[in-house]
C-alpha positions as CSV (number, residue, x, y, z in Angstrom):
1,M,44.4,-4.8,-106.6
2,L,41.3,-6.5,-108.6
3,Y,39.1,-5.1,-105.3
4,I,40.7,-1.5,-106.2
5,A,40.2,-1.8,-109.8
6,I,36.1,-2.6,-109.0
7,T,35.8,0.0,-106.8
8,N,37.2,2.9,-109.3
9,V,34.6,1.5,-111.9
10,L,31.7,1.6,-109.2
11,A,32.6,4.8,-108.1
12,V,32.8,6.5,-110.8
13,V,29.8,4.8,-112.7
14,L,28.1,6.1,-109.7
15,V,29.5,9.8,-110.0
16,L,29.7,10.8,-113.5
17,G,26.2,8.7,-113.7
18,V,24.5,11.0,-111.1
19,M,26.9,14.1,-112.3
20,I,25.6,13.6,-116.2
21,L,21.9,12.6,-115.5
22,I,21.4,15.5,-113.4
23,H,22.8,17.8,-116.2
24,E,20.6,16.1,-118.3
25,L,17.6,16.6,-116.3
26,G,17.8,20.4,-116.1
27,H,17.5,20.4,-119.8
28,F,14.7,18.0,-119.7
29,L,12.7,20.1,-117.0
30,A,13.0,23.5,-118.7
31,A,12.2,21.6,-122.3
32,K,8.8,20.3,-120.9
33,Y,7.9,23.2,-119.2
34,F,8.2,25.6,-122.4
35,G,6.1,22.7,-124.3
36,I,9.5,21.7,-126.1
37,R,8.5,18.2,-127.4
38,V,11.5,15.5,-125.9
39,E,11.9,12.6,-127.8
40,V,14.2,10.4,-125.9
41,F,15.3,10.8,-122.3
42,S,17.9,8.2,-121.7
43,F,19.8,6.8,-118.4
44,G,23.2,5.7,-119.9
45,F,24.4,5.6,-124.0
46,G,24.2,3.1,-126.7
47,K,21.8,0.3,-127.2
48,R,18.6,0.7,-125.6
49,L,18.3,-1.9,-122.9
50,W,14.5,-1.2,-121.5
51,G,11.9,1.9,-121.3
52,F,8.6,3.0,-121.8
53,K,7.0,5.7,-123.5
54,K,4.9,8.3,-122.2
55,G,2.9,11.0,-124.3
56,E,6.1,11.7,-126.9
57,T,8.9,10.9,-124.7
58,D,10.7,7.7,-124.8
59,Y,12.2,7.3,-121.2
60,R,15.0,4.2,-121.5
61,V,17.7,2.8,-119.8
62,S,20.5,2.4,-122.0
63,L,23.9,-0.2,-122.1
64,L,26.6,2.5,-121.1
65,P,25.3,3.6,-117.3
66,L,27.6,7.1,-117.7
67,G,25.7,9.5,-117.7
68,G,22.8,10.1,-120.1
69,Y,21.0,12.8,-122.7
70,V,18.1,14.2,-124.0
71,K,17.2,14.4,-127.3
72,M,14.5,17.1,-128.4
73,A,12.9,17.8,-131.8
74,G,14.9,20.1,-133.7
75,E,17.7,20.8,-131.4
76,N,20.2,19.6,-134.0
77,P,21.5,22.5,-136.4
78,D,21.3,20.5,-139.5
79,E,17.6,19.0,-138.6
80,A,15.7,21.3,-141.5
81,P,12.6,22.6,-139.1
82,T,9.2,21.1,-139.9
83,G,7.0,24.0,-138.8
84,N,6.2,22.6,-135.5
85,L,5.7,25.0,-133.1
86,D,6.8,22.3,-130.6
87,E,10.6,22.2,-132.1
88,F,13.4,24.0,-130.3
89,Q,14.1,26.0,-133.0
90,A,10.9,27.3,-133.0
91,K,10.8,28.8,-129.6
92,P,12.1,32.2,-129.0
93,R,15.3,32.5,-127.7
94,W,15.2,33.6,-124.4
95,Q,13.4,30.0,-123.6
96,R,16.0,28.5,-125.8
97,F,18.8,30.0,-123.8
98,I,17.0,28.7,-120.4
99,V,16.6,25.6,-121.6
100,A,20.8,25.6,-122.7
101,V,21.9,27.5,-119.0
102,M,19.7,25.0,-117.0
103,G,21.6,21.6,-117.5
104,P,24.6,23.6,-115.8
105,A,22.9,25.5,-113.4
106,M,21.6,21.9,-112.4
107,N,25.5,20.5,-111.9
108,I,26.1,23.9,-109.9
109,G,23.0,23.6,-107.8
110,L,23.9,20.1,-107.0
111,S,27.4,20.8,-105.8
112,I,25.8,23.5,-103.4
113,V,23.9,21.2,-102.2
114,L,26.0,18.3,-101.7
115,L,28.1,20.5,-99.7
116,T,25.3,21.7,-97.7
117,A,24.3,18.6,-96.6
118,L,27.9,17.1,-96.1
119,F,28.3,19.9,-93.5
120,M,25.3,19.9,-91.9
121,Y,26.7,16.2,-91.4
122,R,30.2,16.8,-90.8
123,Y,32.6,20.1,-91.7
124,Q,36.1,19.1,-91.1
125,K,39.2,20.9,-91.4
126,P,43.1,20.5,-90.0
127,A,43.5,21.8,-86.7
128,Y,46.4,24.0,-88.2
129,E,44.0,25.3,-90.7
130,E,42.1,27.1,-87.4
131,G,45.5,29.7,-86.5
132,P,48.3,31.5,-88.0
133,A,50.1,30.0,-91.0
134,V,53.5,29.5,-89.6
135,I,56.2,27.6,-91.0
136,G,56.9,23.9,-89.3
137,W,59.6,22.8,-92.1
138,L,61.3,23.9,-94.7
139,E,62.1,21.3,-97.7
140,P,66.2,22.0,-98.2
141,D,66.6,23.8,-101.8
142,S,63.4,24.7,-102.3
143,P,62.2,28.1,-103.5
144,A,60.9,28.6,-99.6
145,V,65.0,28.5,-99.0
146,G,65.4,30.2,-101.7
147,A,63.5,33.0,-100.8
148,G,65.4,33.5,-97.4
149,L,62.1,31.7,-95.2
150,A,63.0,30.1,-91.9
151,I,61.3,27.6,-89.8
152,G,59.2,29.5,-87.3
153,D,57.8,32.1,-89.4
154,R,54.3,33.3,-89.5
155,I,52.8,34.2,-93.0
156,I,50.8,37.7,-92.4
157,R,50.8,38.4,-96.2
158,L,50.5,36.4,-99.6
159,N,50.8,39.1,-102.6
160,S,47.2,41.0,-101.4
161,K,45.6,38.6,-99.4
162,P,46.2,39.4,-95.5
163,N,46.6,37.0,-92.8
164,P,46.2,33.9,-95.0
165,R,45.6,30.2,-94.1
166,W,47.1,27.3,-95.0
167,G,44.3,25.9,-97.4
168,D,44.7,29.8,-99.0
169,I,48.5,29.2,-99.0
170,E,48.4,25.8,-100.9
171,L,45.5,26.6,-103.5
172,T,47.7,29.9,-104.4
173,V,50.8,28.2,-104.6
174,A,49.8,25.4,-106.8
175,S,48.2,27.9,-109.5
176,N,51.0,30.2,-109.6
177,V,54.1,28.3,-111.3
178,G,56.8,30.2,-112.2
179,Q,54.8,33.3,-111.3
180,P,57.0,35.6,-108.2
181,L,54.5,35.5,-105.1
182,E,55.3,38.4,-102.3
183,V,55.1,37.1,-99.1
184,E,55.3,38.9,-95.9
185,V,56.2,37.2,-92.9
186,D,56.7,38.0,-88.9
187,R,59.9,37.1,-87.5
188,G,60.3,37.4,-83.9
189,G,58.0,40.6,-84.1
190,E,59.7,41.9,-87.3
191,H,58.1,42.0,-90.7
192,L,59.8,40.7,-93.2
193,V,59.1,41.1,-97.2
194,H,60.0,38.1,-99.2
195,T,59.6,36.8,-103.1
196,I,59.1,33.2,-103.9
197,T,58.5,31.8,-107.3
198,P,56.7,28.0,-107.0
199,R,58.3,25.3,-109.4
200,A,56.7,22.4,-110.9
201,E,56.2,19.4,-109.0
202,G,54.8,16.1,-109.0
203,R,52.9,14.6,-111.7
204,A,50.5,16.9,-112.5
205,Q,53.3,19.9,-112.3
206,L,51.4,22.1,-110.1
207,G,53.3,25.0,-108.1
208,Y,55.1,23.7,-105.0
209,A,57.2,26.2,-102.2
210,G,58.7,23.3,-100.0
211,W,57.4,24.3,-97.1
212,F,54.7,23.2,-94.6
213,P,52.7,24.0,-91.8
214,M,53.5,24.4,-88.0
215,A,51.4,21.6,-86.1
216,A,51.6,18.8,-84.4
217,A,53.9,15.4,-85.2
218,K,51.5,13.0,-84.4
219,V,52.1,9.6,-86.3
220,Q,50.3,5.9,-87.1
221,V,52.7,2.9,-86.6
222,V,53.1,0.6,-89.2
223,E,53.6,-3.5,-87.2
224,G,56.6,-4.8,-87.2
225,H,58.5,-1.9,-88.4
226,P,61.2,-0.7,-85.9
227,A,59.0,2.3,-84.6
228,A,56.8,-0.1,-83.3
229,K,59.3,-3.0,-82.1
230,A,60.7,0.6,-80.1
231,G,57.1,0.8,-78.3
232,L,55.9,3.7,-80.1
233,Q,52.2,3.7,-80.5
234,N,49.4,5.2,-82.9
235,G,48.8,8.8,-81.9
236,D,52.3,9.6,-80.0
237,E,53.6,13.0,-81.0
238,I,57.2,13.1,-81.3
239,I,59.0,16.1,-79.7
240,S,62.6,15.8,-80.9
241,I,64.7,13.4,-83.0
242,N,68.3,13.2,-81.8
243,G,67.9,17.1,-80.1
244,T,66.5,18.9,-82.9
245,E,62.8,19.6,-82.2
246,I,60.3,18.6,-84.7
247,L,57.6,21.3,-85.4
248,S,56.3,19.5,-88.8
249,W,55.0,15.9,-89.5
250,V,57.4,16.2,-92.4
251,A,60.7,17.1,-90.4
252,I,60.6,13.5,-89.1
253,S,61.6,12.2,-92.8
254,E,64.4,14.4,-93.2
255,S,65.2,13.4,-89.3
256,V,65.3,9.5,-90.2
257,Q,67.2,10.1,-93.3
258,K,70.2,11.9,-91.8
259,S,70.4,9.3,-89.2
260,D,72.0,7.0,-91.7
261,G,71.0,3.5,-89.8
262,Q,71.9,4.9,-86.7
263,P,70.6,4.6,-83.4
264,M,68.1,7.9,-82.7
265,E,66.8,9.3,-79.3
266,V,63.3,10.1,-79.9
267,V,61.1,11.9,-77.5
268,L,57.4,11.8,-77.8
269,R,54.5,12.8,-76.1
270,R,51.7,10.5,-74.7
271,D,48.3,11.3,-74.2
272,N,47.5,8.0,-71.8
273,C,43.6,10.0,-71.3
274,A,42.9,10.5,-75.0
275,T,39.5,8.8,-75.8
276,A,39.9,9.0,-79.4
277,S,41.6,11.6,-82.5
278,Q,40.9,12.4,-85.6
279,T,43.1,11.7,-88.6
280,T,42.7,12.5,-92.4
281,L,44.7,13.8,-95.1
282,D,42.9,16.4,-97.2
283,V,46.5,16.8,-99.8
284,D,49.0,15.1,-101.2
285,P,52.2,15.8,-98.9
286,P,55.6,13.6,-99.5
287,D,55.5,10.2,-98.1
288,V,56.8,10.1,-94.6
289,D,57.3,6.4,-95.1
290,P,57.4,4.7,-98.6
291,N,56.2,1.4,-97.5
292,G,54.1,2.8,-94.0
293,A,50.4,2.9,-93.7
294,N,47.5,4.0,-95.7
295,K,48.1,7.9,-96.4
296,N,44.7,8.6,-96.0
297,A,43.6,6.6,-93.5
298,A,41.0,8.0,-91.1
299,N,39.0,7.6,-87.7
300,E,35.9,9.0,-86.5
301,P,36.7,11.1,-83.7
302,A,34.5,10.9,-80.6
303,G,34.4,14.3,-79.5
304,G,36.6,17.0,-77.5
305,Q,40.2,17.4,-77.5
306,P,42.2,15.6,-75.1
307,S,43.9,17.5,-72.0
308,R,47.4,17.8,-71.7
309,D,47.1,17.2,-68.1
310,C,47.2,13.5,-68.7
311,A,50.1,13.3,-71.2
312,E,53.5,12.1,-70.5
313,L,56.8,12.6,-72.2
314,K,58.9,9.4,-72.9
315,T,62.2,8.6,-74.3
316,L,62.9,5.8,-77.1
317,Q,65.9,4.7,-79.0
318,I,64.7,3.8,-82.4
319,T,66.9,2.4,-85.3
320,A,66.1,3.0,-89.0
321,V,66.4,0.2,-91.4
322,M,66.9,0.5,-95.5
323,D,63.6,0.0,-97.4
324,T,64.3,-2.5,-100.1
325,A,61.1,-3.7,-101.1
326,T,59.8,-0.8,-103.4
327,G,63.2,-1.6,-105.8
328,E,63.1,2.5,-106.3
329,A,67.2,3.4,-107.8
330,S,67.7,5.2,-104.1
331,P,66.2,3.3,-101.6
332,R,65.6,5.4,-98.1
333,W,65.3,4.7,-94.9
334,L,62.3,4.4,-92.7
335,I,61.1,3.6,-88.7
336,G,57.5,2.5,-90.1
337,V,55.5,5.4,-89.3
338,S,53.0,8.1,-91.5
339,P,51.4,11.6,-90.1
340,Q,48.0,11.5,-88.1
341,F,46.5,15.1,-88.6
342,E,44.5,16.4,-86.0
343,M,41.1,17.5,-87.4
344,I,38.8,19.9,-86.0
345,T,35.4,18.4,-86.7
346,R,31.5,20.1,-85.8
347,R,28.1,20.2,-87.4
348,L,27.0,23.4,-89.1
349,G,23.1,24.2,-88.9
350,P,21.4,25.0,-92.3
351,V,22.1,28.7,-92.6
352,E,25.6,27.8,-91.7
353,A,26.3,25.1,-93.8
354,L,24.5,26.8,-96.7
355,S,26.7,30.2,-96.3
356,E,29.8,27.9,-96.3
357,S,28.9,25.9,-99.1
358,L,28.2,29.0,-101.6
359,A,31.8,30.3,-100.2
360,T,33.7,27.2,-100.9
361,N,32.1,26.6,-104.5
362,K,32.3,30.2,-105.3
363,K,36.2,29.9,-104.3
364,F,36.7,27.1,-106.4
365,A,34.9,28.4,-109.2
366,L,37.1,31.2,-109.1
367,L,39.8,29.1,-109.3
368,I,38.7,26.7,-112.4
369,F,38.4,29.6,-114.8
370,E,42.1,30.6,-113.0
371,F,43.5,27.0,-113.9
372,V,42.0,27.4,-117.6
373,G,43.3,30.4,-118.3
374,K,46.2,29.9,-117.2
375,I,46.4,26.4,-119.3
376,F,45.3,28.3,-122.2
377,T,48.3,31.1,-121.7
378,R,51.1,27.8,-121.0
379,D,51.7,29.4,-117.0
380,L,50.3,25.9,-115.7
381,S,50.9,22.6,-117.5
382,P,48.1,20.4,-119.1
383,R,48.8,17.7,-116.4
384,T,46.9,19.4,-114.5
385,L,43.5,18.1,-116.1
386,E,42.2,15.4,-115.0
387,G,40.3,12.7,-117.6
388,P,38.0,10.0,-116.9
389,I,40.5,7.1,-115.9
390,G,41.6,10.0,-113.4
391,I,38.1,10.7,-112.0
392,A,37.8,7.0,-111.6
393,R,40.7,6.8,-109.6
394,L,40.1,9.7,-107.5
395,S,36.2,8.8,-106.8
396,G,37.4,5.2,-106.2
397,A,39.9,6.7,-103.4
398,A,37.3,8.6,-102.2
399,A,35.0,5.6,-102.0
400,R,37.2,3.4,-100.1
401,Q,38.0,6.3,-97.7
402,S,34.6,7.0,-96.9
403,F,30.8,8.5,-98.0
404,A,31.3,11.9,-96.8
405,D,34.6,12.0,-99.0
406,L,32.9,10.6,-102.1
407,M,30.0,13.4,-101.1
408,S,32.5,16.1,-101.3
409,L,34.4,14.8,-104.8
410,M,31.2,14.4,-106.4
411,A,30.5,18.2,-105.3
412,A,33.5,19.2,-107.0
413,I,33.2,17.5,-110.0
414,S,29.6,18.4,-110.7
415,L,30.7,22.0,-110.2
416,N,33.8,21.2,-112.6
417,L,31.0,19.8,-115.2
418,G,28.6,22.6,-114.6
419,I,31.0,25.3,-115.4
420,F,33.2,23.5,-117.9
421,N,29.5,23.0,-120.1
422,L,29.5,27.1,-120.1
423,F,32.6,27.7,-121.7
424,P,31.9,29.0,-125.3
425,I,32.7,26.1,-127.2
426,P,30.4,24.7,-130.1
427,V,28.4,21.2,-128.6
428,L,29.0,22.7,-125.1
429,D,26.1,24.6,-123.5
430,G,28.0,27.3,-123.7
431,G,28.7,27.3,-127.4
432,L,24.8,27.0,-128.1
433,I,24.3,30.2,-125.2
434,L,26.8,32.1,-127.4
435,L,25.3,31.8,-130.6
436,L,21.9,32.8,-128.9
437,L,23.8,36.2,-127.6
438,I,24.7,36.5,-131.4
439,E,21.4,36.1,-132.9
440,G,19.9,38.2,-130.2
441,T,22.3,40.8,-130.6
442,I,22.1,40.9,-134.7
443,R,18.2,40.3,-134.2
444,R,17.9,37.5,-136.7
445,D,18.7,33.6,-136.5
446,L,22.4,32.6,-138.3
447,N,22.4,30.4,-141.6
448,R,21.5,27.2,-140.6
449,R,24.6,25.8,-142.4
450,V,26.9,28.3,-140.8
451,K,25.8,26.9,-137.4
452,E,26.1,23.1,-138.8
453,R,29.9,23.8,-140.0
454,V,30.5,25.5,-136.2
455,T,28.8,22.5,-134.5
456,Q,30.7,20.4,-136.4
457,A,34.2,22.3,-135.9
458,G,33.4,22.7,-132.3
459,F,32.8,18.6,-132.3
460,A,36.2,18.0,-133.6
461,F,37.8,20.3,-130.9
462,L,36.3,18.5,-128.2
463,M,37.4,15.2,-129.2
464,L,41.0,16.5,-129.7
465,I,40.6,17.6,-125.8
466,A,38.9,13.9,-125.1
467,V,42.0,12.5,-126.6
468,F,44.3,14.4,-124.9
469,V,42.9,14.4,-121.4
470,I,42.8,10.5,-121.9
471,Y,46.4,10.5,-123.1
472,N,47.1,12.6,-120.0
473,D,45.2,10.2,-117.8
474,I,47.5,6.9,-119.0
475,V,50.9,8.9,-118.7
476,K,49.7,9.9,-115.5
477,S,49.2,6.5,-114.3
478,L,52.3,5.0,-115.7
479,P,55.4,4.5,-113.2
480,E,57.2,7.7,-112.4
481,R,60.3,6.1,-114.1
482,F,58.4,5.6,-117.5
483,E,57.3,9.3,-117.7
484,R,60.2,10.8,-119.2
485,F,59.8,8.9,-122.4
486,F,56.7,10.8,-122.9
487,P,55.5,14.3,-124.2
């Protein structure tokens, strides 16, 4: 527990520190280029610990290492102009516009650079993402079942998008809580159209359909549990349980619960010549085993897919045991396995990596705007927002996973920070950009007192958002049984 807390703190200091410092560096470089006097460039906030002065700028390291700030002469609306030509307000609007936009631009640029470098080192996706989106399992009483979908259906259209991949399907479903989606499937050569309405699910209250991809049900085994004792090994692919074909790893959990503690006949495929396999989880699907191994464990691949010629079929008898260690009101049967997804890993060339990075950033930028818009229209729960505590939790988990996962998270946070700062909220860069556009349209500066009041209102609004996201983070950090006591 202490290790997790320490890594969370160190990771969030690194992630937010770099993100905000890069943001402020953008403002600093633009201000210096246009001859604006920069009084302070600080790494961190609060009390000055160390630094030096060069020219008119005090370069300092401050007490709280969560980013930094740049203080330009005459940038605050409540500061009366002195007539000096090196003050922010004395510069032409187009120069002030560039200074304001450079902070978000640096964050967006950093996201592009990080993902490009990551894809050149390791471009990775689940193996089921390469093929068509075929349904391998449906949760009983889920929206997908209610819509009339069936295991084995191939999704050939989701709303207006033809032949979607599972990644696109998951994002579309997550952002459309309570909104009907038209799904066209191929069922044995027959094209059928269904309407599915995702429901809110989980702590973030994202959209959930209850369908899962068809994929090899490979497992990791927990030592000392029934599966390991019966002879199941890491990387074994479960083919059937009690005669029921297993087309997705999630179906294992259903079969285990149905067994009610009776012996199960498990048919598995074992690759005796496999050199290695890659296992990683990119999403947070339901647990197969509440006491199982780390869901996000990852092993690096040694390259290539194992040949089926070396595979053998084996039949084991496994008896599930009741999980009482978690103290849940409704304990579950378990056999001691967790999912092991096959991953496709390769390195992209510089041009291909940049192209993929741009496409990924574009997709997620549009998704950010969509999520924020739906939060304001109340089509999505505000629980989807993550604050500093949530970022710390995610950063720590990514850091414990691998440096590549931390880079991926840093890119996502940098993109979010860049776009958030473009929102037209006073105090943020987007608020300043909006005021400059208004002044440019009316061809005169707004009254200094008006700008001061607008800035104060924006600051108050921003503080309300900060209080809400921190409260939101705390509630999501509580055990689920306590969540019902909090709005």
